[in-house]
C-alpha positions, 0 to 999 in steps of 0.5 A: 621078089623078097629082095624087092619087098625089102628094097620097097620098104627101105625106099619108102623110109628113106623118102620119109627120112629125107623130109619129103611128105610121106605117110611114114613121117609119123609112126607108132612106137611101143615100149614096155613099162615096169609093170609089163604095161605096153605104151604106144605113142605117135612120133615124128620119124626123123631119119635113118643112119647108115646102119639102117637105124631109125631116129626119133626125137623126144623130151628126156623127161617123157615116160618113154625114157623111163620105160626104155631105160628099164627095158630097151626092147621096142616096136615101131609101126609104120602104115601107108593107107594109100599103098596099104603098106604096113611095116613093123619093126622090133629091136632095141632103143638107145638114148643119146643125150650128149654125143656127136649124133645127138649134137648133130640133131640138136643143132637142127631144132629151130623155130617153134620146134624148140617148144617140144623140148623146153617146157618148164613141166615134164610132158604129161604134167597136168596143166590148167590152160594148154595155151599158156605152157611155161617155157624155160631156157633148158633144152630137154632134148633126147635122140632115140636110135632104134636098132631094128633086128626084125621087120615084118612087111605086109601089103594089102592087095585088092586081088586078095593076094596080100603079101607078107614077109619077115626080114630078120637081122642075123650076123649083119645079114637080113634073112628073108622069108615069106609068111602067110598073110 
């Protein structure tokens, strides 16, 4: 049964990564700042590597980049309110800025999406009018690769027999155990 839960989780993530509409298309990334302050933000989930690493895009000038450079440990939360499935991952984030994986994803950015990475001012800079953001030809695109080492699966069920399990990566093998919900 544990293997079924593990497969269910990755199947849902693969559906979201394929571009099909799914609640996991957005998720929450938590990082830690220099003063041990936890910061959370919603991100668009962009893909999964062959090694089961999770991919996200970001502006290289964002606060999360400084936090990840200081401490690459992070947590990612996915939640599907329809199936009441929650997945929480812990792991490390690698920032890609000029390599093959980065280039591959940078080349998929088009149309209005380019505006997420070409503002003259850095994200979270104060502005007077949100409809007149100045743009530049510079692309401040970064690719975040989240390498999970732990996943917690929690599924709420109507019969009160909620299912909770932990999957921990140990020497390239996912160790599995049930947890009290």
